[in-house]
N, C-alpha and C positions, 0 to 999 in steps of 0.2 A: 615286691618288697620295696625295689630301689621306686619304683613309678608311684608308690603312696608318698615318696617325699616331697612330689610334683604335683600331684592329684589328689583332688579329692576322694573318700573313700569310695561313695556312689559312683562317680567317675570312672575309678578304677574295677569296679565291680561289676559294671555296666559293660563294660570292656570287655570284658569277660564271656559275655553272651555271643562277642561275636566270634568263637573261638570253633562255631558251626564251618564257617567256611571254610579255616587254611585246614580243621581234620578232613571236610570232603576233598579238597584240592589235594592233600597230602594221600588218603585214600586212593584217589584216582590213580596219584601217581606212584605211588611205592605197591598198593596193593590191586590195580589196575580196575578198582569197582566203581559201577555206574549206577551215578541217583538219577530219579524222576527231573522234572524241571521244575513241578511242585515243590519239592525238599530246596533246590538250588534257589529259588524264588522268596520261600521263607526264612532261609539263610540271609538271603542278603538284604532283604526286608531290615530283618534284625540286627544286621550289621550296618543299614544305612539310619536306622533308627537312633543308635549309640551314637553315630557323625554326628548327626541333628542335635545329640543331646550335650556333645562336647562344644560343637562349635554356637551352641545357644548362650554360654557365658556362664561363670562361677564353675569351671571345671578344676579349674588350678587348686590345690591346697596354700591357703591362707599364709599357713605358718613358714613360708618357704619366701618371706618377705624382702630375702636380699637379692632377688631376680625380677625381671619384667613379667608381666606376664603371657609375653609372649613366648620367652624363653623359657618360662616352667610349664608350658603347653607343650611346647616341643621336646621340651626332653622328657616329660609326661609320653607324649606320643611315642617315641624312640622306645622308652622301654617295654611298652605296652604292647608295641609291634614286636619286639625281639621276644616279650613272653607269648605272645598266640601264634606267633612261626613254630617255639621249640616244644609247647606245650601239644599244640596239636600234632606236630609230627613224634611225642614221645608216646601219646596212647596209641595212633595209628603203628607205629613199631611196634608196640604190646602188643598189639592183637595179630601182627602178621608174625610175631614168633609164637602165639600160642600156635597159630594155622599151621605153622609149617612145621610144627614137633609136637606130634599127639602126647607125649613124655611129659614134656615141659609144666610142670604147675606154679602157679601162683607165689606158691612159696619160696621156689627157684629163681624167681624171677625178686622176689623182694628182697633175699636174703643179697644177694648178687649186685642188685641195683641199689640198695643200702649202703653195703660196703664199700660199691667204689664212691657212693656220694658223699659217705663218712672218710675216704682216701681224699676226694678233691676237695671237701671244707677243711678237713685239717691242713693240706698245704696252702689254700687261701687265707686263712687265720696266721699260719706261719710266715706266709709272703710278706703280710700286711703288717707283721712287726705287733700284731695285737694280741698274739697268746697268751703274756704275761699280765696284760692288762686285763684279757678276760678272764683269767684263773683268780686275780685278786679281787673283781668283781664279784663273782661265786663266794670267797672266802668273805668277803665283807657283807656279802646279802645271801645268807644261808637259805633262806627263803625261796630264794630267786629257783634253785636248784628243784623244789618240790613242783613251780610252775612248771620248768622244763621237763619233768617226769612226767605230769599230766599233757602235756602239748605232745609229748613223743608216745604217749600210750593213745592218744586220739588223733594223732597222723597215722600209727600203724593202723590203728582200727577202720580208718580212713581209706588207707593202703588194701588190706584186705576187700574192702566191696569195690571199691574203683578195679582191682584185676580181676574177679570176680564178674563183673559186670562187663569188661571187656572181653574173657574169656569166651561168657556165654552169651553176650549178647551184641559184642562190638564196639569199635571206640565212636563213633556218631553216636550209638544209644546213650552213652556216658557223658554225651555231650549235653547232649540233650536232658538227662538226668542232675546234669550240674547246673542247667540253668535254671531249673525251680528253684535251687538253693540261691542263686544271685539274686532271684526278685525277693525270696524272704527275707536275706540280706540287706540290700537295697533301701527296704521297705521300713525296717525295725532302725536302720541307720536315719534315716532323716526323721521316724519319731523319737529315737532317743538322743542324738544329736541337734537337731533344730536345723539341720542345713535347708538354708534358702531355694525354692525352685520356682523358676518363671515360665511365665505359662507356655513358652514354647518348648520349655524342655519336660512340661505334662505330655503335651501331646508325643513327645519323646519317647517318653515313658511308655504311656499306651500303646504303640506302635511297638518298641522293644516286646514290651508283656504278652502284646495280641500274637507277634510272629512266634513267641514260645509258645503258646497254649495252641497253636494253627499245628507247629512241630510237633506236641506231643501228641494231639489229638488225628496227626498225619502219618504218628511211627506205626 
C-alpha cells in the first residue's frame, strides 16, 4: 500500500511478479527445497523484465509531485523490496507449518494470523494517534463500513483459497497462480486508466508475461 504512494499501479503490480525469486530463495533456506535451473532462469527473466520496465520510465505515481522523480522511484523501490522479501517469507513459512504439523488446518492459521494482525493493526493505529480520526470518519461516512465489510469478506475468501493452495500444492505454486492475476490486473489498469506505455516498456511487459506463461507450462 505504501509503495502505491510512489509507484504507478502497473509498476507495483508487475513488481509482484518478481515474488518467485524470493519465494524460491526462502524455500531453499527455510525448507531446503531444490529447484531446476529452468525454474531459476524463468524466475530471473521475469524479475529482469520488471526491472527493465521499471527503469524505462513512467514508473512513478504522478500524484506524488512534491518529490522529485528520483526520490519517488527510490522510496517505491524500497517498499517493493520490503514487500517481496516479507511476502515471500510468509507463504514459505506457512507451507513449512503445514508440512511440519499434519493436524494444523488452514482454519487454525487463518484464525491466529488474523487475530495477531488485528492486534498489531490496532496498536499501530493507536500509536499513530489516528484512532479517533478513523472512528470519526466512519461516523461521517457510514457507507464506508459497507465497503469495509465487502473488502473483509473478499479478503477472507482469498485467504481460504491461498491457504488451500499452499497446503495442497506449496508456496511456489501460489506465486505462479498469483502471477496470472497480476497479468490481468495490469492489462485492466492500462485499459481503464489510460497509462502511457513506451516501446521499451512494451518489450519489458512481453518478457514478463512470456516468463509467467513459461512458468505455468513448466509447472
